C-alpha positions as CSV (number, residue, x, y, z in Angstrom):
1,M,95.8,97.4,82.0
2,I,98.1,94.4,82.4
3,R,96.6,91.1,83.3
4,H,98.8,88.2,84.3
5,L,97.3,85.0,83.0
6,A,97.5,81.6,84.6
7,G,98.3,78.5,82.6
8,F,101.6,79.7,81.4
9,G,104.8,78.6,83.0
10,A,106.1,81.1,85.6
11,A,109.2,79.4,86.9
12,L,112.5,81.1,85.9
13,L,114.4,79.1,83.4
14,P,118.2,78.8,83.6
15,V,119.7,81.9,82.0
16,A,122.7,81.9,79.6
17,A,125.5,84.4,80.1
18,L,125.1,87.3,77.7
19,A,128.0,86.4,75.4
20,E,127.3,82.6,75.4
21,T,125.7,81.0,72.4
22,V,123.1,78.4,73.4
23,L,122.3,75.9,70.6
24,P,118.6,75.0,70.3
25,S,117.4,71.4,70.7
26,F,114.1,69.9,69.6
27,A,112.6,66.4,70.3
28,P,110.1,64.8,68.0
29,V,106.5,64.3,69.4
30,A,104.5,61.3,68.2
31,V,101.1,62.3,66.7
32,A,98.6,60.4,64.6
33,D,99.6,60.2,60.9
34,H,98.3,63.0,58.8
35,V,99.5,63.6,55.2
36,Y,99.1,66.5,52.8
37,D,98.6,64.8,49.4
38,G,97.1,65.2,45.9
39,G,97.8,65.8,42.3
40,W,99.4,68.8,40.7
41,E,96.9,71.2,42.3
42,H,98.4,70.2,45.6
43,F,102.1,70.5,44.6
44,V,101.9,73.8,46.5
45,G,100.0,74.5,49.7
46,G,99.9,72.3,52.7
47,G,99.6,74.6,55.7
48,V,98.8,74.5,59.4
49,A,96.9,76.8,61.7
50,V,97.8,77.1,65.4
51,F,95.2,78.5,67.8
52,D,93.3,77.7,71.0
53,C,89.8,76.7,70.2
54,N,88.6,75.2,73.6
55,G,89.7,78.0,75.9
56,D,92.3,76.1,77.9
57,T,95.2,78.3,76.7
58,L,96.9,75.4,75.0
59,P,96.9,75.7,71.2
60,E,95.3,73.2,68.8
61,V,96.7,72.4,65.3
62,F,94.5,72.4,62.2
63,A,96.3,70.8,59.3
64,A,95.4,70.9,55.6
65,G,95.2,67.6,53.8
66,G,94.9,68.4,50.1
67,S,93.1,65.4,48.6
68,N,92.9,63.9,52.1
69,P,90.5,65.4,54.7
70,S,92.0,68.2,56.8
71,A,92.4,67.4,60.5
72,L,92.2,69.1,63.9
73,F,94.6,68.0,66.6
74,I,93.5,68.8,70.1
75,N,96.2,69.8,72.5
76,T,96.2,67.3,75.4
77,T,99.5,68.3,77.0
78,Q,100.0,67.6,80.7
79,D,103.5,66.6,81.6
80,S,104.7,66.3,78.1
81,L,103.5,67.7,74.7
82,S,100.8,65.6,73.2
83,F,97.9,65.9,70.7
84,D,94.8,63.8,69.9
85,R,93.2,64.0,66.5
86,A,89.5,64.9,66.9
87,T,88.2,66.6,63.8
88,P,84.6,68.0,63.7
89,K,82.7,67.3,60.6
90,T,82.8,71.0,59.5
91,L,86.6,70.8,59.5
92,A,87.0,67.4,57.8
93,L,87.3,69.0,54.3
94,T,89.0,67.9,51.2
95,G,90.7,70.4,48.8
96,V,92.2,72.4,51.7
97,T,95.5,74.1,51.0
98,G,95.9,76.0,54.3
99,A,94.1,78.1,57.0
100,Y,94.5,81.2,59.0
101,P,92.8,81.9,62.4
102,L,91.3,85.3,63.2
103,D,88.3,86.7,65.1
104,I,86.2,87.9,62.2
105,D,83.1,89.0,64.0
106,G,84.7,90.3,67.2
107,D,82.9,87.9,69.6
108,G,86.1,86.8,71.3
109,L,86.1,83.3,69.7
110,T,88.6,82.4,67.0
111,D,87.2,81.9,63.5
112,L,89.0,80.3,60.5
113,A,89.6,81.4,56.9
114,V,90.0,78.1,55.1
115,L,91.9,78.1,51.7
116,R,91.0,75.5,49.1
117,V,91.2,74.3,45.6
118,G,87.6,75.2,45.2
119,P,85.4,77.7,47.1
120,D,87.2,79.2,50.1
121,L,85.4,79.2,53.5
122,L,84.9,81.5,56.4
123,L,84.0,79.4,59.5
124,R,82.6,80.9,62.7
125,G,84.1,79.5,65.9
126,T,81.3,78.6,68.3
127,G,83.4,77.3,71.2
128,D,84.7,73.9,72.3
129,C,86.5,73.6,68.9
130,Q,83.2,73.6,66.9
131,F,82.8,75.7,63.7
132,T,79.9,76.6,61.4
133,P,79.9,78.5,58.1
134,F,79.2,82.3,58.3
135,T,75.9,82.9,56.6
136,D,75.4,86.6,57.4
137,L,78.5,88.2,55.9
138,G,77.7,88.2,52.2
139,F,81.0,86.4,51.6
140,E,80.9,84.5,48.3
141,S,83.9,82.6,47.0
142,G,84.3,81.4,43.5
143,D,86.1,78.2,42.4
144,H,89.7,79.3,42.8
145,W,93.0,77.7,43.5
146,T,93.8,79.7,46.6
147,T,97.4,79.6,47.9
148,A,97.8,82.8,50.1
149,F,95.8,84.9,52.6
150,S,96.1,88.0,54.7
151,A,93.7,90.2,56.7
152,T,93.7,93.6,58.3
153,W,91.2,96.1,59.8
154,E,91.0,99.3,57.8
155,A,90.0,102.4,59.6
156,G,86.4,102.6,60.7
157,Q,85.5,99.1,59.7
158,R,83.8,96.5,61.8
159,L,84.9,93.6,59.7
160,P,88.4,92.8,58.5
161,T,89.5,93.4,54.9
162,L,90.4,90.0,53.5
163,A,92.9,89.2,50.7
164,F,93.0,85.8,49.0
165,G,96.0,85.1,46.8
166,T,95.3,82.8,43.9
167,Y,97.6,80.6,41.8
168,V,97.0,79.3,38.2
169,D,93.6,79.8,36.6
170,R,92.6,76.2,36.1
171,S,89.8,77.2,33.7
172,N,92.2,78.9,31.3
173,P,92.6,76.6,28.2
174,D,95.9,78.2,27.3
175,G,97.5,77.5,30.7
176,P,99.1,76.7,32.9
177,F,102.0,78.9,32.0
178,E,101.2,82.6,31.8
179,A,97.7,81.8,33.1
180,C,97.9,83.3,36.6
181,D,94.5,84.2,38.2
182,A,93.6,87.5,39.8
183,N,94.0,88.0,43.5
184,L,90.8,88.9,45.4
185,L,90.2,91.7,47.9
186,Y,87.1,91.6,50.0
187,R,86.4,94.9,51.6
188,P,83.5,95.3,54.1
189,D,80.5,97.3,53.2
190,G,78.9,98.0,56.7
191,D,78.1,94.6,58.3
192,S,78.8,92.5,55.2
193,Y,81.2,92.1,52.3
194,A,80.9,93.8,49.0
195,A,81.8,91.8,45.8
196,P,85.5,91.2,45.7
197,V,87.9,93.6,44.0
198,R,90.1,91.8,41.4
199,L,93.7,92.8,42.0
200,E,95.2,92.5,38.5
201,P,97.6,91.6,37.1
202,G,98.0,88.5,39.2
203,F,101.3,86.6,39.0
204,C,100.5,83.4,40.8
205,A,100.8,84.4,44.5
206,L,102.1,81.9,47.0
207,S,102.2,84.3,50.0
208,I,100.7,87.7,50.8
209,L,100.9,90.0,53.8
210,F,99.2,93.2,55.0
211,S,101.9,95.3,56.8
212,D,102.3,98.9,57.8
213,W,105.7,98.9,56.3
214,S,106.1,102.7,56.5
215,R,104.8,103.1,60.0
216,T,102.2,105.6,58.7
217,G,99.1,103.8,60.1
218,R,98.0,102.1,56.8
219,A,98.7,98.4,56.0
220,D,99.5,97.8,52.4
221,L,99.5,94.4,50.7
222,R,102.8,92.7,49.9
223,V,102.5,89.8,47.3
224,S,105.2,87.2,46.6
225,N,104.7,85.5,43.2
226,D,105.9,82.3,41.6
227,R,107.9,83.0,38.4
228,H,107.5,79.4,37.4
229,Y,104.0,80.2,36.0
230,Y,104.1,83.9,35.2
231,V,107.3,83.1,33.3
232,R,107.9,86.7,32.1
233,G,106.4,90.1,32.6
234,G,105.7,89.6,36.3
235,Q,107.4,90.6,39.5
236,E,106.9,90.8,43.3
237,Q,104.1,93.3,44.1
238,L,103.0,95.8,46.7
239,W,99.5,97.2,46.6
240,A,98.7,100.6,48.2
241,M,95.4,100.2,50.1
242,E,93.9,103.4,48.9
243,A,90.2,103.9,48.1
244,A,91.0,102.2,44.8
245,P,93.9,99.8,45.4
246,R,96.9,100.6,43.2
247,L,100.3,99.0,42.6
248,Y,103.4,100.8,43.7
249,G,105.6,101.5,40.8
250,P,108.8,103.3,39.8
251,E,107.3,106.7,40.7
252,D,107.1,105.5,44.3
253,N,110.7,104.1,44.2
254,W,109.4,100.6,44.1
255,Q,112.2,98.3,42.8
256,P,111.1,95.5,40.4
257,Y,112.1,92.1,41.8
258,V,111.6,88.7,40.1
259,I,111.9,85.4,42.0
260,W,110.2,82.1,42.3
261,G,108.4,83.5,45.4
262,M,107.0,81.0,47.9
263,G,106.7,82.6,51.4
264,I,107.0,86.0,53.2
265,A,108.2,86.6,56.7
266,S,108.3,90.1,58.2
267,R,110.1,91.2,61.4
268,D,112.2,94.2,62.6
269,V,115.5,92.3,63.0
270,T,117.9,95.3,62.9
271,G,116.2,97.3,65.6
272,D,115.5,100.4,63.5
273,G,111.7,100.1,64.0
274,F,110.9,99.1,60.4
275,P,110.2,95.5,59.4
276,E,112.7,93.6,57.3
277,I,111.4,91.0,54.7
278,Y,112.5,87.4,54.3
279,L,111.4,85.7,51.0
280,T,111.6,82.0,50.2
281,S,112.1,80.8,46.6
282,M,113.4,78.1,44.4
283,G,117.1,78.7,44.8
284,D,118.4,81.0,47.4
285,Q,116.2,82.6,50.1
286,K,116.2,86.4,50.2
287,F,116.7,88.7,53.2
288,Q,115.9,92.3,52.5
289,R,116.5,95.3,54.8
290,F,114.2,98.3,54.7
291,D,115.7,101.6,53.6
292,P,113.8,104.5,55.2
293,E,115.9,107.1,53.5
294,T,114.3,106.7,50.1
295,G,110.8,107.8,51.2
296,G,109.3,104.8,49.4
297,P,108.9,101.0,49.7
298,V,112.6,100.1,49.1
299,W,114.2,97.0,50.6
300,R,117.9,96.4,50.0
301,D,119.1,92.8,49.5
302,V,121.4,91.9,52.3
303,T,121.1,88.1,52.0
304,F,124.8,87.3,51.8
305,D,125.8,90.0,54.3
306,Y,123.7,88.3,57.0
307,G,124.3,84.6,55.9
308,T,120.7,83.8,55.3
309,T,120.7,82.6,51.7
310,A,120.2,78.9,52.6
311,H,120.5,78.2,48.9
312,R,121.6,74.5,48.9
313,P,121.0,71.5,51.1
314,H,123.4,71.5,54.1
315,T,123.0,67.7,54.6
316,G,121.8,64.7,52.7
317,G,124.4,64.8,49.9
318,D,122.2,66.5,47.3
319,G,124.1,69.6,45.9
320,R,121.3,71.0,43.7
321,P,119.5,74.2,44.7
322,S,117.0,74.2,47.5
323,T,113.3,75.0,47.3
324,G,112.0,77.1,50.2
325,W,108.4,77.4,51.3
326,H,107.2,78.6,54.7
327,A,109.5,81.1,56.5
328,Q,109.0,82.4,60.0
329,F,111.0,84.5,62.5
330,G,111.2,83.4,66.1
331,D,113.6,83.4,69.0
332,V,114.1,79.6,69.7
333,T,116.6,80.0,72.5
334,N,115.2,83.2,74.1
335,D,118.5,85.1,73.8
336,G,116.7,88.2,72.5
337,R,117.7,87.6,68.9
338,D,115.2,86.4,66.3
339,D,116.1,83.2,64.4
340,I,114.6,82.0,61.1
341,F,112.9,78.7,60.3
342,V,112.5,77.7,56.6
343,A,110.5,74.7,55.4
344,K,112.0,73.1,52.3
345,G,111.2,70.4,49.8
346,N,111.1,69.7,46.1
347,V,107.8,70.7,44.4
348,E,107.5,67.1,43.2
349,Q,110.2,65.7,40.9
350,M,111.8,68.9,39.5
351,P,115.2,67.5,38.3
352,G,117.1,70.8,38.6
353,L,116.4,71.1,42.3
354,A,117.4,69.1,45.3
355,M,115.3,66.1,46.3
356,D,117.0,65.6,49.6
357,D,116.4,69.1,50.8
358,P,116.5,69.5,54.7
359,N,114.6,72.2,56.5
360,S,116.7,75.1,57.7
361,L,116.9,76.7,61.2
362,L,119.1,79.8,60.9
363,Q,120.2,81.0,64.3
364,Q,121.2,84.6,64.8
365,T,124.5,85.1,66.6
366,E,125.7,88.0,68.7
367,T,127.1,89.7,65.6
368,G,123.7,89.7,63.8
369,Q,124.9,87.0,61.4
370,F,122.9,83.8,60.9
371,V,124.3,80.2,61.0
372,E,122.6,76.9,60.1
373,V,121.8,74.8,63.2
374,S,118.9,72.5,62.0
375,V,121.0,69.3,62.1
376,T,122.2,69.7,65.7
377,A,118.7,71.1,66.7
378,G,117.1,67.9,65.3
379,V,114.7,69.5,62.8
380,A,116.6,68.9,59.5
381,S,113.8,66.7,58.0
382,L,114.4,65.5,54.4
383,V,110.8,65.0,53.4
384,R,109.0,67.6,51.2
385,S,108.0,70.2,53.7
386,R,105.5,72.9,53.0
387,G,103.7,75.0,55.7
388,A,104.8,75.3,59.3
389,A,104.5,77.1,62.6
390,L,106.9,78.1,65.3
391,A,104.7,78.5,68.4
392,D,104.8,77.7,72.1
393,L,102.6,74.6,72.2
394,N,102.8,73.8,75.9
395,N,103.1,77.3,77.5
396,D,106.6,76.7,78.8
397,G,108.1,79.8,77.1
398,L,110.0,77.9,74.4
399,L,108.9,78.0,70.7
400,D,108.0,74.5,69.5
401,L,107.6,73.5,65.8
402,V,104.9,72.0,63.6
403,V,105.7,71.1,60.0
404,A,103.3,70.0,57.3
405,N,104.7,67.7,54.6
406,R,103.6,66.7,51.1
407,R,103.2,62.9,50.8
408,A,104.7,62.5,54.3
409,P,103.3,62.7,57.8
410,L,102.9,65.9,59.8
411,E,105.8,66.5,62.2
412,V,105.7,68.0,65.6
413,Y,108.8,68.9,67.6
414,Q,109.0,70.1,71.2
415,N,111.7,72.7,72.1
416,V,113.8,71.1,74.8
417,T,116.7,73.6,74.7
418,E,118.6,73.7,78.0
419,A,120.0,77.0,79.5
420,A,117.6,79.1,77.3
421,G,117.0,82.7,78.3
422,N,114.1,84.4,79.9
423,W,111.0,85.2,77.8
424,L,107.7,87.2,77.7
425,A,104.4,86.4,75.9
426,V,102.1,89.3,75.2
427,S,98.5,89.2,74.2
428,L,96.4,92.2,73.3
429,V,92.6,92.8,73.6
430,Q,90.4,95.8,73.0
431,D,86.6,96.4,72.9
432,G,84.6,96.4,69.7
433,P,85.8,95.1,66.3
434,N,89.4,93.9,65.8
435,R,89.4,92.6,69.4
436,K,93.0,91.3,69.1
437,A,94.2,94.7,67.9
438,I,95.7,93.5,64.6
439,G,97.9,96.3,63.2
440,S,99.3,97.2,66.7
441,F,103.0,97.4,67.4
442,I,104.4,96.0,70.6
443,E,107.7,97.4,71.9
444,V,109.7,95.5,74.5
445,R,112.7,97.3,76.0
446,T,115.6,95.8,77.9
447,D,119.3,96.7,78.3
448,A,119.9,95.1,75.0
449,G,117.6,97.5,73.1
450,V,114.0,97.6,71.9
451,Q,112.3,94.7,70.1
452,V,109.4,95.9,67.8
453,R,106.7,93.5,66.8
454,E,103.9,94.3,64.3
455,L,100.7,92.2,64.8
456,T,99.7,90.8,61.4
457,I,97.6,88.1,59.9
458,G,99.1,86.4,56.8
459,G,102.4,85.6,55.3
460,G,104.3,82.4,55.5
461,H,103.1,79.7,53.2
462,V,99.4,79.0,53.8
463,S,100.0,78.8,57.5
464,G,98.8,81.1,60.3
465,Q,98.5,81.3,64.0
466,A,96.6,83.2,66.7
467,R,98.9,83.1,69.6
468,P,100.5,85.6,72.1
469,E,103.5,87.3,70.7
470,H,106.7,85.7,72.1
471,F,109.8,87.7,73.0
472,G,113.1,86.3,74.1
473,L,114.7,88.4,76.9
474,G,118.1,86.7,77.4
475,P,119.4,87.2,80.9
476,N,116.9,90.0,81.7
477,E,114.4,89.2,84.5
478,S,112.2,92.1,83.6
479,A,111.4,94.4,80.7
480,E,109.5,97.5,79.8
481,L,106.6,97.2,77.5
482,R,104.3,99.6,75.6
483,I,101.7,99.2,72.9
484,I,101.1,101.4,69.8
485,W,97.4,100.6,69.1
486,P,96.0,100.4,65.5
487,D,94.8,104.0,65.5
488,G,98.3,105.2,66.4
489,T,97.6,105.8,70.1
490,F,100.7,105.2,72.3
491,G,100.3,103.4,75.5
492,D,102.5,104.1,78.5
493,W,105.7,102.2,79.2
494,Q,105.1,99.5,81.9
495,R,107.5,97.3,83.8
496,V,106.8,93.6,83.6
497,T,108.6,90.6,85.0
498,A,109.9,87.8,82.8
499,N,108.6,84.3,82.1
500,Q,104.9,84.9,82.0
501,L,102.1,85.8,79.7
502,V,100.7,89.3,80.1
503,Q,97.4,90.4,78.5
504,I,97.2,94.1,77.8
505,S,93.7,95.5,77.7
506,R,93.1,98.8,76.1
């Protein structure tokens, strides 16, 4: 069933001609100062979570603070985008590196997984942007340095499976180099969580993501690791979520890959139905295309073929290599082609890497190539950026931008692109656990082809969001839509008009 929701803009936007390239434009939005700060344990981290916690359809922003208290910014948008800082006591926490919103208990209210240097927290949303710790799930977190998170619902489970990615083991006297901690997998045992499974070896994860990469109905766990601390003997990882999790290896056609991994973004960019992977790192950023012919988890590096390397600053006069953090796909001009935002910034004072390292906005052109447009778009900040979110913050159908920064204030940008294309926002709901149908695939079909979107929780760099899925439609004033639900059931194709939010109920 399709439900058309009020509160989202319904007026048709000016539409660009199919062959015309529209350049994106963003305007800064003034918000109260909030800074992610701290010593070496907060050189990494610094994420944001974007979700509606008061039921008005406008999303709030929860921002990690590191040694500063984390902060909640209430969305007060009327005529123009605006936020007021109003942080409840349970969210004013120190040691926070990032957060991910999700509905853990299936009550329809958004909860939070809060990542920390220290014990991680699962907070129950109780309405009106209030939260309280879960006390009935059996979840117990040790004192870890947590820098990544992902969640999925495994078959037959009421609760989500939770994965926490850890960084350096601070208690190891031989550290920090070659002292990476084990990642932790919490699988439900009925109505509570069993003791965590230690995923070893751990190689200092900075981003993890559950994804049904093979379209077989099971989400496996991709892990991107920081070579700076594992130094040797490590690599990127993919865990098969079998009864006993196991690492994919050469016998599965897994290709060893070693980078200074920071963030993961996943999206079917090529239109073949399988998600590509974008990985940020110190140095060039990696774009990998899935190869379904191998029968295994094989992604081919096509970074230079697509122009997505973003390996050096494109402004600011610093010629040293870039350091990429959060990465996210999103169509910022609604032309039907996904673009890529990359948050960048030196870890602290690493002399071999750029200090003036502007964020990147890579716009996809009609040929499928990507070009750098962050300067003309107005988002080429030179501060040390970390986590971020591309999300429609005022329900006008354009993706806005939030960027968390180390030792510099949080930045918010409103997308003010003129002559953008049409759009569609899609929200899913089903009865029982996993109300938001995480693990579904949404297919949107127009004359230009089919856009395929997997619903996931995780990835990026310590930054998550619980928002309707946004699709650019270009000049198309309608589209066909169908859902492939988490259990593999195919919904029917349904015709929907552009420039609205539709909620699909199972």
